[in-house]
N, C-alpha and C positions, 0 to 999 in steps of 0.2 A: 650915470646909469650903472647899476651893478650887474655883473655877469654871474653872480653866485646862484647856486641851485641847491635844493635840498633833496637828497636821495637817501634811502635807508636810514632815516632819522639822523642824518649827518649833513651839516652845511659844508658844501664844497665852494671854494673861492670862485671857481669857474667850472664849466663842464668838460674841461680837457683833462683826461687821465692818460699818462704815458703808458703805452701798451707793454705787456709782459716781455721781458728781455731787452727792451730798448734802453733801460737805465739800471740794469743789475738790481741792486737793493737800494738805489738812490745815491750811491757814491758819485757818479758822474754829474748828477743834478746839482749838488752843492758846489761843485767845482766851476760851473758855468753860469748859474743863475740862482736867485733866491728860491728855495723850494716852493714857496707859496705862489710862484709865478704860474704854476700849473694847479689844477684842481686836485690832483692826486696821482698816485703811481700804482702800477701792478708790477710786482717783483718778477725776477726770473723764475721760471718754474722750478720747484723744489721736489726732489725725489728722495726716497728712503736713503739710498747710498749716494756718495759723491759720484759725479760724472765728469769725464774729461770732454765729452762732446765729440762731434765728428771731426775728422782731419780737414785741414784747409785744402782747397778753397771751400768756404762755407756760404758764400754769397755770390750770386750771378746777377749782374745788372743788365737790363735791356732797355731799349727806348720806351717800351710799354710799361716798364716796372722792374721788379726784381724778384728773385726767388732766394730763399735761404734754407739752409739745412744745418743749423747749429748743433743739433743733437742733444739738446737739454743739458748743456754744460752747467753744473752747479755744485756747490760744496756739500750737499746732502743735508738732511733734516737736522742732524745733531749740531753741525757747524752753524746752521741758520739759527737754531735756538740759542746756542751759546754765544754767538758773535754778531750775526747780521741783524737780528731783531733788536738787541740792546743798542747797536750802532744806530739803527733807524730811529729808535725812541730818543736817543741823545741828539741826533743831528738833523732830523727832518722837521723839527718845529711843529709837531702835531699834524703834519701833512697826512691826509687820509691815504691809507695804503691797503692794498689787497695782496695777499701772498698767493701766488700761482702755484698749483700743485699738479704733479704729473706722476704717472706710474704705469707699469706694464700690466698690472692686474688691479682689479677693484680694491682688493685688500691693501695695496700699496697706497692708494689715495687715502683710505681710512687711517692707515698708520701715520702718514704725514699730518693729516688734520688732527688726529688725536694727540700727537706729540706736540703740536704748536698751539692748540686751542687755549691752553691755560696761560699763554704768554701775553705780554703787553706790546703795544707799539704798532698794531695794525687793526683795521676795521673788519676784515672778513677774508674769505678765500675765493680765488678763481680756480675752478676745476678745469684744467687744460685737457679737454676731451677731444681736441682737434688734431693732436700731434700723432702722425703715423710712425714716428721714430721709436716709440716705446710700446705700442700696443701688442698684445699677444694675439691679435686678430690677423696676423699675416700682413702687416703694414697698413691695415685699415684703421683709421681712428675710432676710438670708442663711440664717438657721436654718430657714426654711420651704422651702428648696430644697436637698435632700440633695446634689446635685452641687456647688452653690456652697459649701456648708458644707465638703464634702470638700476642695475646691480650697483654701480658706483654711487648713485644718488641714495639708494636705500641703505647702503653701508655708512655713508658720510653724514647724511642729514641728522641722525640721532646723536652724533658726536659733538655737535656745535650748535649754538643758538646764533652765531654770527651770520652775517650776510653771506650767501653763497652765490657766486656768479658762475655761469657755465659757458665756457668758450667752445663754440661750435665751429666746424670746418665750413669754408665757403663753397666747397665742391660737392655738396650733397645733392644728388639729382632729385631727391624727393623733398 
């Protein structure tokens, strides 16, 4: 029995995608398993400028689960374009990948998508609209403000024909 699924006109070996941030840009995946053991990956969120992220400790574990506050640590869009995407293309064996994108303002999402859209090695973009670390909305994620969410989508959608996934926050009371 095959676990493969077709989504976004792409055949995934199985329906398991590693979530943004859990595997960087795929480097840890190739060290521990064949990349095709999963259906695909979502990269760390990419911002316009490089980010060091939040100081340690970044993770708190509890019996009920865990909380993290990594702070969007990433090398920035130029380093992703010059090094990470070519590495993914060479080393992930065609594994479907989405590049996660974050920003403090809608224009930053557009900048990253515009800078990466012409590159190879990935299927589409995940717009990380759930992260309170970066929003100009006083610590509220973009996805909790319908006008801010609309602004991001209206700026980004015309820049790419690739699949766009939108990452929403689980704590929206509406």
